[in-house]
PLY file of the C-alpha trace (Angstrom):
ply
format ascii 1.0
element vertex 512
property float x
property float y
property float z
element edge 511
property int vertex1
property int vertex2
end_header
-33.07 19.37 35.55
-34.02 22.28 33.28
-37.30 22.56 35.19
-35.45 23.71 38.29
-34.45 27.02 36.69
-38.04 27.68 35.63
-39.34 26.81 39.06
-36.95 29.18 40.77
-38.55 32.04 38.88
-42.04 30.96 39.87
-41.08 30.39 43.49
-39.58 33.81 44.00
-42.84 35.60 43.23
-43.70 36.18 46.86
-43.87 32.49 47.77
-40.49 31.46 49.16
-41.28 32.40 52.78
-43.98 29.76 53.22
-43.16 27.33 56.07
-44.84 24.13 57.44
-48.10 24.99 55.45
-51.36 23.09 55.64
-54.21 22.14 53.31
-55.94 24.71 51.13
-59.71 24.17 51.02
-62.42 26.04 49.18
-66.09 26.56 49.80
-67.59 28.59 46.97
-70.42 30.94 47.92
-72.02 31.76 44.59
-74.73 33.80 46.32
-72.17 36.23 47.67
-72.92 39.04 45.21
-70.86 42.21 45.40
-72.44 45.59 46.02
-72.29 48.04 43.08
-68.72 49.21 42.47
-67.38 46.87 45.16
-65.95 43.38 45.34
-67.03 40.44 47.48
-65.11 37.87 49.50
-65.90 34.44 50.86
-63.52 33.19 53.58
-62.81 29.64 54.74
-60.35 28.21 57.25
-58.61 24.84 56.97
-56.11 22.64 58.76
-54.56 19.21 58.13
-55.14 16.78 61.05
-51.51 15.63 61.15
-51.00 15.65 64.94
-54.09 13.82 66.15
-51.81 11.28 67.84
-50.66 14.03 70.24
-53.83 16.14 70.56
-57.55 15.45 70.62
-58.80 19.03 70.41
-57.42 22.52 69.79
-60.07 25.20 70.27
-59.65 28.82 69.22
-62.27 31.55 69.30
-62.31 33.62 66.10
-63.78 37.13 66.06
-63.02 38.18 62.50
-60.79 38.30 59.43
-59.43 41.57 58.06
-57.32 42.62 55.07
-55.21 45.68 54.23
-53.83 46.95 50.92
-50.62 48.13 52.60
-47.80 45.63 53.02
-46.44 47.63 55.96
-49.68 48.43 57.80
-49.44 48.06 61.57
-52.33 46.73 63.70
-53.51 50.29 64.36
-53.05 51.60 60.81
-56.07 52.70 58.78
-57.33 50.66 55.86
-58.16 47.34 57.51
-61.27 45.90 55.83
-63.63 43.43 57.49
-63.95 40.24 55.39
-66.32 38.44 57.76
-69.04 40.88 58.76
-70.91 38.09 60.55
-68.17 37.76 63.21
-67.24 40.02 66.13
-66.15 39.77 69.77
-69.82 39.62 70.73
-70.58 37.12 67.99
-67.50 34.87 67.66
-67.14 31.30 66.48
-65.17 28.75 68.50
-63.58 26.10 66.27
-61.76 22.87 66.94
-58.88 23.19 64.49
-58.32 19.43 64.48
-61.94 18.79 63.54
-63.58 21.47 61.46
-66.69 19.47 60.56
-69.99 21.06 61.42
-71.19 17.95 63.26
-68.27 17.84 65.66
-67.25 14.34 64.56
-64.09 13.60 62.61
-64.69 14.09 58.91
-64.03 10.96 56.81
-62.99 13.12 53.87
-59.80 14.49 52.42
-59.90 17.97 53.94
-61.02 19.74 57.05
-62.70 23.08 56.40
-65.01 25.62 57.88
-66.80 28.57 56.34
-65.97 31.67 58.42
-67.99 34.36 56.71
-68.17 36.82 53.85
-68.65 40.39 52.79
-70.33 42.01 49.80
-68.78 45.46 50.27
-65.03 45.07 49.82
-63.22 48.02 48.21
-61.54 47.18 44.90
-57.76 46.78 44.99
-54.84 44.51 45.83
-54.65 43.32 49.43
-51.15 42.72 50.76
-51.89 41.66 54.35
-54.50 39.57 56.13
-55.02 39.03 59.83
-57.09 36.52 61.75
-58.60 37.97 64.91
-58.83 35.74 68.01
-60.39 36.36 71.40
-57.85 36.07 74.20
-58.49 34.10 77.38
-60.17 36.32 79.94
-61.84 38.58 77.38
-65.59 39.08 77.45
-67.08 37.32 74.44
-70.49 36.36 73.18
-69.82 32.67 73.78
-72.50 31.09 75.95
-71.75 28.57 78.69
-73.15 25.84 76.45
-70.97 26.78 73.46
-67.61 27.28 75.22
-65.94 23.88 74.87
-62.94 24.90 77.01
-65.20 25.31 80.04
-67.96 22.86 79.13
-65.83 19.88 78.11
-62.43 20.84 79.46
-63.44 21.96 82.92
-61.37 25.14 82.58
-62.50 28.55 83.83
-65.44 30.20 82.12
-63.13 32.91 80.79
-60.95 30.40 78.93
-61.90 30.53 75.25
-58.71 29.09 73.66
-57.59 25.66 74.88
-55.91 22.35 74.06
-56.72 18.75 75.01
-53.83 16.34 74.60
-54.16 12.65 73.78
-54.17 11.72 77.49
-57.31 13.78 78.07
-55.56 16.62 79.90
-56.79 20.13 79.12
-54.60 23.27 78.98
-55.12 26.93 78.30
-53.79 28.11 74.94
-52.13 31.48 75.51
-51.78 34.18 72.87
-48.63 36.24 72.56
-49.21 39.92 73.19
-48.65 40.73 69.50
-51.16 38.04 68.53
-53.89 39.78 70.51
-54.02 42.43 67.77
-54.53 39.76 65.12
-52.59 36.79 63.76
-50.76 38.43 60.90
-50.40 36.89 57.44
-47.80 39.10 55.72
-47.14 39.29 51.96
-44.63 36.42 51.97
-47.27 34.08 53.37
-49.94 34.89 50.81
-49.41 32.39 48.04
-49.27 33.91 44.58
-48.92 37.47 45.76
-51.61 40.00 46.73
-55.32 39.14 46.80
-56.77 41.06 43.86
-60.35 42.25 44.27
-62.26 43.47 41.21
-65.60 45.25 41.03
-68.54 42.87 40.83
-66.35 39.80 41.43
-66.12 37.37 44.35
-62.77 36.36 45.79
-62.60 32.90 47.37
-60.03 33.19 50.15
-58.75 30.38 52.33
-56.79 30.82 55.54
-54.72 27.82 56.51
-54.03 27.35 60.21
-51.25 24.79 60.63
-52.16 23.87 64.18
-49.51 21.19 64.61
-46.72 23.66 63.87
-48.29 26.38 66.03
-48.31 24.83 69.52
-45.46 25.31 71.98
-45.66 23.81 75.48
-44.38 26.10 78.25
-43.48 23.90 81.25
-43.12 26.84 83.63
-46.75 27.85 83.05
-48.11 24.34 82.43
-49.93 25.57 79.37
-49.50 25.94 75.63
-48.53 29.08 73.76
-49.74 29.83 70.27
-46.91 30.43 67.82
-49.13 30.82 64.76
-48.16 29.31 61.43
-50.64 30.79 58.98
-50.94 31.22 55.24
-53.62 32.53 52.91
-54.46 31.99 49.28
-57.01 32.87 46.68
-58.21 29.48 45.49
-60.18 28.17 42.57
-63.19 25.84 42.71
-61.84 24.09 39.59
-58.55 23.05 41.19
-58.44 19.38 42.17
-55.17 19.35 44.12
-52.56 16.62 44.52
-53.29 13.18 45.97
-51.81 9.73 45.92
-50.91 6.51 47.62
-47.75 5.60 49.56
-46.68 1.99 49.06
-43.70 -0.18 49.89
-41.22 -0.36 47.03
-38.52 -2.65 45.74
-35.65 -1.75 43.43
-36.23 -4.16 40.57
-33.37 -2.76 38.53
-30.75 -0.09 39.19
-29.71 0.37 35.56
-32.08 1.38 34.13
-33.89 2.29 37.34
-37.09 0.33 37.85
-39.22 0.28 41.00
-41.81 -2.37 41.85
-44.72 -1.19 44.03
-45.99 -3.29 46.91
-48.51 -2.96 49.75
-49.94 0.29 51.11
-48.10 2.10 53.93
-50.44 3.66 56.53
-49.17 6.38 58.84
-46.48 7.62 56.46
-45.67 11.34 56.51
-45.91 13.20 53.20
-44.69 16.75 52.62
-45.80 18.85 49.67
-42.91 21.27 49.21
-42.31 24.47 47.31
-38.92 24.77 45.57
-36.97 27.97 45.62
-37.22 28.68 49.31
-34.65 30.54 51.41
-31.11 30.26 50.11
-28.74 28.24 52.28
-25.76 30.54 51.94
-23.72 28.32 54.27
-23.77 25.54 51.69
-24.51 27.53 48.54
-27.78 25.79 47.61
-31.51 26.52 47.59
-33.97 24.89 49.95
-37.52 23.66 49.69
-40.17 24.97 52.07
-43.13 22.92 53.25
-46.37 23.81 51.49
-48.47 21.17 53.26
-48.09 18.02 55.36
-50.32 14.94 55.40
-50.38 11.56 57.14
-51.49 8.58 55.05
-54.69 6.84 56.09
-55.14 3.09 56.71
-55.00 2.48 52.96
-51.87 4.59 52.42
-53.78 7.48 50.83
-52.88 11.17 51.16
-54.62 14.30 49.91
-53.68 17.94 49.37
-56.84 19.65 48.22
-57.18 21.90 46.44
-53.76 23.35 45.66
-53.71 26.98 44.61
-53.53 27.33 40.81
-50.48 29.61 41.15
-48.37 26.74 42.51
-46.85 24.66 39.72
-44.19 22.00 39.97
-44.25 21.09 43.66
-42.15 18.35 45.29
-43.67 15.36 47.10
-41.43 14.06 49.92
-42.45 10.93 51.87
-41.08 8.63 54.53
-42.46 5.97 56.86
-42.74 6.32 60.64
-41.14 3.00 61.60
-41.75 1.40 64.98
-40.67 3.43 67.99
-37.43 5.10 66.97
-36.75 2.71 64.09
-36.98 3.81 60.47
-38.32 1.17 58.13
-37.63 3.11 54.96
-35.67 5.89 53.37
-37.01 9.09 51.88
-38.71 9.24 48.50
-38.71 12.53 46.58
-40.84 13.12 43.49
-40.00 16.47 41.91
-42.09 18.86 39.81
-45.51 17.31 40.46
-48.20 19.37 38.68
-51.52 20.37 40.16
-54.31 17.89 39.49
-52.02 14.85 39.81
-52.71 11.53 41.51
-49.52 9.50 41.94
-48.11 6.39 43.59
-45.13 7.03 45.87
-43.01 3.96 46.67
-40.69 4.02 49.67
-37.70 1.68 49.85
-36.92 -0.34 52.99
-33.42 -0.06 54.42
-31.00 -2.76 53.38
-29.94 -5.82 55.36
-31.28 -6.29 58.88
-30.64 -2.74 60.08
-33.84 -0.86 60.92
-32.59 1.93 63.20
-32.61 5.52 62.02
-29.73 7.93 61.83
-29.61 10.38 64.73
-28.47 13.99 64.52
-27.59 15.40 67.95
-27.06 19.11 68.60
-27.27 21.83 71.23
-28.35 25.10 69.61
-27.39 28.42 71.13
-28.55 32.02 70.85
-26.80 35.35 71.04
-28.46 38.66 71.79
-27.47 42.16 70.79
-28.46 43.54 74.17
-27.35 42.61 77.68
-30.57 43.57 79.44
-33.32 41.79 77.51
-35.03 38.70 78.92
-36.93 36.63 76.40
-37.39 33.12 75.05
-36.59 31.90 71.55
-39.04 29.32 70.20
-36.98 27.00 68.05
-38.02 24.93 65.02
-35.47 22.57 63.47
-35.82 20.99 60.04
-33.64 18.19 58.62
-32.87 18.97 54.98
-31.69 16.03 52.90
-29.14 16.49 50.16
-29.38 14.45 46.96
-26.94 13.99 44.13
-29.81 14.25 41.66
-31.41 17.43 43.01
-29.21 19.95 41.21
-28.29 21.92 44.31
-31.55 21.64 46.25
-32.23 20.58 49.83
-35.51 18.85 50.65
-37.18 18.99 54.07
-37.57 15.46 55.44
-40.17 14.79 58.16
-38.31 13.81 61.36
-38.93 10.24 62.46
-40.50 9.05 65.72
-38.37 9.59 68.81
-37.02 12.99 67.76
-36.70 15.50 70.59
-35.50 18.42 68.51
-38.51 19.25 66.34
-39.13 22.23 68.62
-37.36 23.65 71.64
-37.12 26.75 73.82
-34.01 28.85 74.47
-34.26 31.26 77.41
-32.21 34.45 77.36
-31.55 36.77 80.28
-28.87 39.43 80.86
-27.14 38.51 77.61
-26.93 34.77 78.39
-29.01 32.20 76.49
-29.50 28.50 77.29
-31.76 25.68 76.09
-34.48 25.12 78.70
-36.79 22.79 76.77
-35.95 19.95 76.61
-34.27 20.22 79.98
-31.27 18.15 78.84
-30.34 20.94 76.44
-29.44 18.37 73.77
-31.79 17.98 70.81
-32.05 14.97 68.53
-33.50 14.57 65.06
-34.08 11.01 63.89
-33.73 10.69 60.13
-33.74 7.91 57.55
-30.20 6.60 57.32
-30.30 6.04 53.58
-29.79 8.28 50.63
-33.19 9.00 49.04
-35.07 7.58 46.10
-35.45 10.53 43.70
-37.65 10.88 40.64
-39.02 13.53 38.29
-42.67 13.67 37.31
-42.84 13.50 33.51
-43.94 16.35 31.28
-46.16 13.84 29.47
-47.65 10.60 30.72
-47.70 9.48 34.35
-44.60 7.26 34.71
-42.12 8.77 37.15
-38.60 9.13 35.77
-36.48 7.80 38.63
-33.09 9.51 38.61
-31.39 8.21 41.76
-31.82 5.21 44.06
-30.29 4.25 47.42
-27.46 1.75 47.15
-27.12 -1.03 49.73
-24.64 -3.67 50.74
-25.93 -6.94 52.13
-25.97 -5.69 55.73
-25.51 -1.93 55.76
-27.69 0.74 54.15
-26.16 3.62 52.31
-25.64 6.74 54.37
-27.71 9.90 54.10
-26.50 13.49 54.16
-28.44 16.16 56.01
-28.28 19.86 56.76
-30.24 21.23 59.72
-32.14 24.48 59.25
-32.98 26.36 62.44
-35.70 29.00 62.65
-36.13 31.03 65.83
-39.02 33.27 66.79
-39.54 35.13 70.02
-43.02 35.09 71.49
-43.05 37.90 74.03
-43.42 41.64 73.69
-41.68 43.64 72.40
-41.23 41.22 69.53
-37.68 39.96 69.04
-36.18 38.28 66.02
-33.24 35.97 65.36
-31.37 34.98 62.25
-32.04 31.57 60.64
-29.08 29.20 60.64
-27.98 26.30 58.42
-25.44 23.71 59.56
-22.76 22.15 57.44
-23.79 18.81 55.83
-23.69 15.87 58.22
-23.53 12.18 57.26
-25.77 9.87 59.30
-25.48 6.11 59.73
-28.18 3.71 60.88
-28.16 3.10 64.61
-25.51 5.72 65.36
-25.61 9.26 66.69
-23.90 12.03 64.75
-22.99 15.08 66.83
-23.44 18.31 64.91
-20.44 20.63 65.46
-21.13 23.86 67.31
-20.33 25.97 64.25
-23.42 27.37 62.50
-25.95 26.36 65.18
-26.42 29.70 66.90
-29.49 31.92 66.57
-27.67 35.22 66.19
-28.62 38.86 66.59
-31.67 38.14 68.73
-33.12 41.47 69.79
0 1
1 2
2 3
3 4
4 5
5 6
6 7
7 8
8 9
9 10
10 11
11 12
12 13
13 14
14 15
15 16
16 17
17 18
18 19
19 20
20 21
21 22
22 23
23 24
24 25
25 26
26 27
27 28
28 29
29 30
30 31
31 32
32 33
33 34
34 35
35 36
36 37
37 38
38 39
39 40
40 41
41 42
42 43
43 44
44 45
45 46
46 47
47 48
48 49
49 50
50 51
51 52
52 53
53 54
54 55
55 56
56 57
57 58
58 59
59 60
60 61
61 62
62 63
63 64
64 65
65 66
66 67
67 68
68 69
69 70
70 71
71 72
72 73
73 74
74 75
75 76
76 77
77 78
78 79
79 80
80 81
81 82
82 83
83 84
84 85
85 86
86 87
87 88
88 89
89 90
90 91
91 92
92 93
93 94
94 95
95 96
96 97
97 98
98 99
99 100
100 101
101 102
102 103
103 104
104 105
105 106
106 107
107 108
108 109
109 110
110 111
111 112
112 113
113 114
114 115
115 116
116 117
117 118
118 119
119 120
120 121
121 122
122 123
123 124
124 125
125 126
126 127
127 128
128 129
129 130
130 131
131 132
132 133
133 134
134 135
135 136
136 137
137 138
138 139
139 140
140 141
141 142
142 143
143 144
144 145
145 146
146 147
147 148
148 149
149 150
150 151
151 152
152 153
153 154
154 155
155 156
156 157
157 158
158 159
159 160
160 161
161 162
162 163
163 164
164 165
165 166
166 167
167 168
168 169
169 170
170 171
171 172
172 173
173 174
174 175
175 176
176 177
177 178
178 179
179 180
180 181
181 182
182 183
183 184
184 185
185 186
186 187
187 188
188 189
189 190
190 191
191 192
192 193
193 194
194 195
195 196
196 197
197 198
198 199
199 200
200 201
201 202
202 203
203 204
204 205
205 206
206 207
207 208
208 209
209 210
210 211
211 212
212 213
213 214
214 215
215 216
216 217
217 218
218 219
219 220
220 221
221 222
222 223
223 224
224 225
225 226
226 227
227 228
228 229
229 230
230 231
231 232
232 233
233 234
234 235
235 236
236 237
237 238
238 239
239 240
240 241
241 242
242 243
243 244
244 245
245 246
246 247
247 248
248 249
249 250
250 251
251 252
252 253
253 254
254 255
255 256
256 257
257 258
258 259
259 260
260 261
261 262
262 263
263 264
264 265
265 266
266 267
267 268
268 269
269 270
270 271
271 272
272 273
273 274
274 275
275 276
276 277
277 278
278 279
279 280
280 281
281 282
282 283
283 284
284 285
285 286
286 287
287 288
288 289
289 290
290 291
291 292
292 293
293 294
294 295
295 296
296 297
297 298
298 299
299 300
300 301
301 302
302 303
303 304
304 305
305 306
306 307
307 308
308 309
309 310
310 311
311 312
312 313
313 314
314 315
315 316
316 317
317 318
318 319
319 320
320 321
321 322
322 323
323 324
324 325
325 326
326 327
327 328
328 329
329 330
330 331
331 332
332 333
333 334
334 335
335 336
336 337
337 338
338 339
339 340
340 341
341 342
342 343
343 344
344 345
345 346
346 347
347 348
348 349
349 350
350 351
351 352
352 353
353 354
354 355
355 356
356 357
357 358
358 359
359 360
360 361
361 362
362 363
363 364
364 365
365 366
366 367
367 368
368 369
369 370
370 371
371 372
372 373
373 374
374 375
375 376
376 377
377 378
378 379
379 380
380 381
381 382
382 383
383 384
384 385
385 386
386 387
387 388
388 389
389 390
390 391
391 392
392 393
393 394
394 395
395 396
396 397
397 398
398 399
399 400
400 401
401 402
402 403
403 404
404 405
405 406
406 407
407 408
408 409
409 410
410 411
411 412
412 413
413 414
414 415
415 416
416 417
417 418
418 419
419 420
420 421
421 422
422 423
423 424
424 425
425 426
426 427
427 428
428 429
429 430
430 431
431 432
432 433
433 434
434 435
435 436
436 437
437 438
438 439
439 440
440 441
441 442
442 443
443 444
444 445
445 446
446 447
447 448
448 449
449 450
450 451
451 452
452 453
453 454
454 455
455 456
456 457
457 458
458 459
459 460
460 461
461 462
462 463
463 464
464 465
465 466
466 467
467 468
468 469
469 470
470 471
471 472
472 473
473 474
474 475
475 476
476 477
477 478
478 479
479 480
480 481
481 482
482 483
483 484
484 485
485 486
486 487
487 488
488 489
489 490
490 491
491 492
492 493
493 494
494 495
495 496
496 497
497 498
498 499
499 500
500 501
501 502
502 503
503 504
504 505
505 506
506 507
507 508
508 509
509 510
510 511
């Protein structure tokens, strides 16, 4: 595992804070020539369509993209530079983030992308922050009645410019937090590879990723959705081909030496592309992965991450199958240190015997506040992190299986007291594969994966899996509040059984 030490150094260069990222896509505008003594920028936006089973459309109205050389610049600070001079409140663009094709029909290609705009007069320097400007509902924009899909197709008020249609055909307003109305901020830790460097006479190709599926929070009290933006940015290269592959069923042909036989394609599998060297889990003394991108395999089992920024080397591919209902048909497969430009086959191993139910982690998170007068809500994201004997002290984020109720939640705090209000039961569940994972290393030469660990089964019972739960809490009202991230102690899950996570280590502390 010598590669792990090298990757830690790479990952700490401003990249470890990336969470639940989406697909990086490039459109190169070769005609975007910089003015004398200035740089130029071409900006695209992208999003992986990984939640089309829950939503049909997510419309946002974009009024611009800006960048600042200061890492600490506030919304009203000087130095913000316009990267998309074609856009404004009077001349916005309304995009369906689940379908960024120009024609309005689902793109039968690997990536969804949209060109936002460009500038030829960008001052030379290193840009530490980027913000995406959105029009809020009720604002006066240049959208016409025939171009506002929220009103035209959704039947919402004419002033609604950000909206959501779920898979049942019901339309909702998409509300911005008050701090989001001054721009959706992409801070230094969410710009892959560090600052965006602009040189005189050169064009920077910048992509903004909008991970829609991780950015929507339903607020039952208002019967609408709130935007909790998950954004990243990256300077990308037109020569970068990305990472792609095929998820197939697998069989352990031999456990010593390890040999895996590949079978038929697995459609609808979830695949994470993960960045090693994420936030340190001080509770357990190990490092964690963070999600760089998420994809769902197509009908032929194919997945695509395209292109991947050239700064990102040695990423992890983590895959599992959805199962039927709440049942898991397979364990997790982890392929470590996959280089950019790779196409690989990822086998997933069915659980042993006749048991097909997942493991279930059950918990009731809490929150504590440093003040007794504040009233606010904590928007909760929970991630199951799987431990492996072969990972040299790393935890890998595993996509929760169908039937999970704890992927996101809401904790309401008032007068110093905080309780879970969504889901209303207060108890959250994360369904996980019940097996230990299949783990392999991508070779430094050749294409044959070096499998280092396989699940072990008895005739009727699959091996157990060990998981840590990471909890991230963000507060979406104004003034903006923050909470500490928590990590639970490792929990062992068994197929078909619920494991209750002890109350220790599951509190969002110091919310303020």
